[in-house]
N, C-alpha and C positions, 0 to 999 in steps of 0.2 A: 293445300291438304283440307279435305272436308272434315266435318265433325265426326263422321263415322270412321274415317281413316285414323283420326287422332285417338279415337276410343276403340281401336281394334286390339283386343286382348287375346288374339288367336295364339294357339300353341305353335304355329308355324304354317306358312311363312310369317315372320314377325313384321311389325310395322317398321318403316324406314324413316330416317330423319327427314323432315320437310326440305331442308336445304339440299339433301341428296336427291330427293324426288325431283326437285326443280332442275338440278344439273342433269339428271337422266333424261327428263323431258326435252331439254335443249339438245342433248347429245343425240337423241333419236332423230331429231330434225337435222342437226349437223354438228359434228365435232369441229370447232373452229380451226384447230391446228391441222386437221386432216382434210377439211373441206368436203366431208362425206357424212352420211348418216352413220351412227354407231353400228347399226344393224347391217351395214354393207362394207365395213372395213375388214380387210384381209388379216387373218391371224399371222400371215407371213410379212406383214408390213413393218417398217421401222417404228411406226407409231405404236403398234401393239407390243413390240419388243420392249419399248421404253415404258409402256404401261405396266407390263409384268415386272420390270426392274423397279419401278417406282413403288408398286404395291408391296413387293418384297422388302424394299428399304423401309417403308413405313412400318411394316410388321416387325422388322428387326429392331427398329427404334422403340416401338411400344413395349416390346418384351425384353429388350437388351440381349438379343441373340447375336452371338459371335459367329465366326466363320466355321466353327466346328459343327454347326447345324446346317442341314439342307432344308430348303423350303420348297414345297411342291403345291401346285394348283391343279388338282386332279378332278376327275368326274366319278360318278357312281355313288356319291353320298357316303354316309357312314356305313351303309350296308356293304359296299364293296370293301371297305376297310375291315369289316368283320371277317372277310375271307382272306384278304391280302396279309393281315397280321399273322394268323396261324400258318398260312402257306409259306410264309417267309421265316418264321422264328420257332415254329413248333414241329412241322412235318418231318424234318430231318434231324431234330435236336436229340432224340432219344430220351427226352425228359418229359415230364408233365408240366402243364402251364396252370398257374393259379388264376381262377376267375372269381370275381365278386358278383353274385347275382342279387342285385339290389332293387330291381324293378323291371318294367316292361322291356326296355331297350337292352339292358345287360343280359336279360334272358334270351333275347334275339341273338346276341353275339355268341352265346354258348352253342347254339345249334350249328353254326358254321365252324367253330373251333373243334367241335367233337368229330367233324368229318376229316380233320387233318391230323389228329393225334390224341394223346391222353390229356384229359382235363380234370383238374381237382377243384372242387368247390371250396374255396377258402371261407366263404360266407354265403348264406342264402337266407332270405327272409320270406321266401315264397309261401310257406305254410301259414305264416302270420299275416299275409296279405300285403307285404311290402310297405310297412309303416315306419321302419327304422333302418339305420345304417350301422355297420359294425363300429365298435369303440376303437379308439386309437391304441391298439395293442398288437405289436408285431408278432406275437407268439402264434397267432392263428395262421401265419403265412409261411410257406415253405422256403427256407433260405437257399434251396438248391433248385428252385423252379426254373423252367425255361424263361418265363416272364410272368409278371402279374398284370392282369388286364382289369380295368374297371371303368365305369361311366361316372363322371364327376357330378353330373346333375341329371336326375331322372325326371323327365318332363311330365310323364303321366301321373306319377304319384306325388310329385312336389318334394323330392328329397335331394339334398345337396351335401356333398362332402365338404366339411370345414376343416379337415386335416388331410394329410397325404398318407395313404395307407401303404403297408408293405415294408420290405427291406431295401435300403439304398443299394445293396450289393446285387440285387436282382433287377433285370430289365423291367422298367415300369412303363406301361403303355396305357394311355388314357384316351377315351372318347370324351371330348369336351364340347361336343356339338352345340349344346344348349347353354353353356355358360362361358365359352371362350371369349376372352377380352372383356369380360364383365367385371374383372377385378385383377389386381396384380397377381403375378404367377411366378413361383420359384422354378423357372424352367429347368435348371440344372438338376433337379430331383427327378426328371423324367428322361426317357430315352426316345419315345415316340409319342406324339400328340396328334390327334386328328379331330377335325371339326367341319361338318358341312355348314354351308353358309346361311341357311334360311332361318336362323334364329337371331343372331346378333350381327351378322356380317353382310347380308345381302339376300338376293333371291336364290332359289334352288338352282342347281346346275354346276356348282363348283364346290370342291372340298379342299380345305387346307390341310396339308400334312407337314409336320415338322419332325425331322428325325436326325439323330446324331450321325454324322458321317462315318464314324467308326463302326457303325452297325453294317455298313454296306459290304464290308469284307467277309462277313459271315453268312451272307445270303446264298441260298441255293442257286445253281446256275441253269436249272431246267424249267424256269417259269416263263410263261408267255410274256412278251415285252410289256404289254399293257398292265400286267399284274406284278411287274418286277420293279421294285423301288430303284434299283441301280439303273435300269434302262430309263426310267422316268427322270432321275437326276441327271443322267448323261444328256438327255434331250432337253433339259431345262424347261420342263412342263409343256413341251411342244412335240411330244411323241406322236400325237394325233391332233386333229382339229380341236382346239380348246373352246370353251364357252366364253367368247369375247365379251358378250353383254354382261354376264354374271361377274366376270373378273373386273370389268369397269366399275360396276356398282360397289364391289368389295373395296377397290382402291379408293373410291369416294368416301365410303364409310370409314376406312382407316384414316383418311385425311380429317374427317369430322372428329374422330376420336382424338387425334393429335391436336388439332388447332382450335376446334370449338369447345370440346370437353376439357382438354388439358391433360390427357393421359389416363391411365388405368386406375390410379388412386382416386382421382376425381370422379371417374365413372363409378367406382365402387361406392363412394359416398352417396351418389345419387341413387344407385340401385338399393342401397341399404335403407334410404329414406322411403323409397317407394314400397318396399316390402314391409317395413315397419308400419306404414299407414294402413295396409290391408290386414296384417296380422293383429293389429290393435283392435280391429273390428271383430275378428274371430274370437279374440280373448275377452272382449266385452260381452259378446253374446254366444258363449260356448255351447249352449243347448240348442241354439238356432242354426249357427254356422259351425259345423263340426269338421274341424281340420283333419286331414288324412295323415299328415306326417307327424312323427314325434317332434316335440317342440325344438329340441336341440339339433335336429336334422332338417329343419325347415329350409326350403329353397328360397333364394332371393329372386329366382327367375320365374317360378311357377307356384302360385298359391292355389292349392287344391283343397276343396271342401265339399261337404254334402249338407243339405238341409234335412229336416226330420224325416222326409219321405221322398220317394221318386216323384210323386205328384207335386210336392213342394219345390223340388229342384226345377221342374218344368215351369211352374208358375213364376218362379224367380227369374228364370232365363227369359221368359216371355216379357216380364216387366223390364228387364234390361234392354231387350230389343226395342221396346217402346221408348226408351230413353236414348237409343242409338249407341248403347254399349254392345259391341259385337264380338264374336269369337269366344264366348265364355263357356260354351258347353264342354264338359269334361271329355276325356278320351273315350272312345267307344268301348274300350275294355274295362273301364272303371265307372263311367257315368259321372254324375254330380256336376260340379262347377270347377273350372280352372281359369284363373286370371294370370296370363303370362306377361311378365314385366321385363321383356328384353330391353337391351340398351336404349333403343330409340323411343320406347314408351316414356312419355313425359311424367314428371312428378305431379304436375297439375291435373293431368287426365286420371292418374291413379287416385289422387285425393278426391276428384269428382266421384269416382266409383265408390270410394270409401264412404263418402257422405251419403250417397244413395243407399248403400247397404245398411247404414245406421237407420236412416229414415224408413227403409223397408222393414227391418226387424222390429222397430218400435210400432209400426202400423199393424203388425201381426201379433203383438203381445196381448 
């Protein structure tokens, strides 16, 4: 891994563990047990079926998933799930669905849901500029909703839920694309979880979907197979040609989480230390590094801030490039600076950036 790879703070695709990158490099040349390049192995082969089974077993182990959960490796990213969820659970329900609009990506999900049925905004911070998340108060949520949908971590604004919103009696559906497997998860409080891979799990091309098997009985029967969770479960993620390469990387990352990191509690401790390192700088220089998120809603995955002006933002980003800190430009919708600290970003690299930010702020005082 080069210095620039190690210091890639991009919002996605995220940096991968060096050990996984080396395994992928070797597999592209030849997967020893298959005798072929990873890029040429058939998705119908026994080797790939075993890979899918191993990846699922690793995921079940990390999360403590029992047989009541189905695990899918799909395509289409979170954007496809924005449509599959309301097509499956809203369109024929006769009810309204509760949606939390907490940032850029949850706002995107609303567009698709409204095409399928009635949507109620249980919370929106749009007018205020998406600086804060709702408090942990179930009274704002409809106990008779078709389901509650929210995004657990807003990558653009740097906001992360540190509680589970809603009523446990209502289907709880969550887009965890940017913080999935970054911390322990009370999976039984959810009914459907989805996460595309390109933040914490691997490259783009595959999306993990976890759903309770009991939900399959209530699905409509008129959906195209590709958009039908039941058809995908029946086909065991092989309804159509799957992204073999992306799934291989995900399986290797899951192995890294299990064996090298030691599980999700250990991963959370590392992620908390990384985030604390950067937020300490923001708190030390609040007039220079102006954090976007309300302090109690700060994300451990995405640290988002502005400097005193757009010109100052650009000067800082250019200085970072000169030190080989890359991927720090904020999302195009918000601007500013965003340091993404996904699982494979090391604590040492984060502390390097923190030290530079202190040095830079003092040089401008």
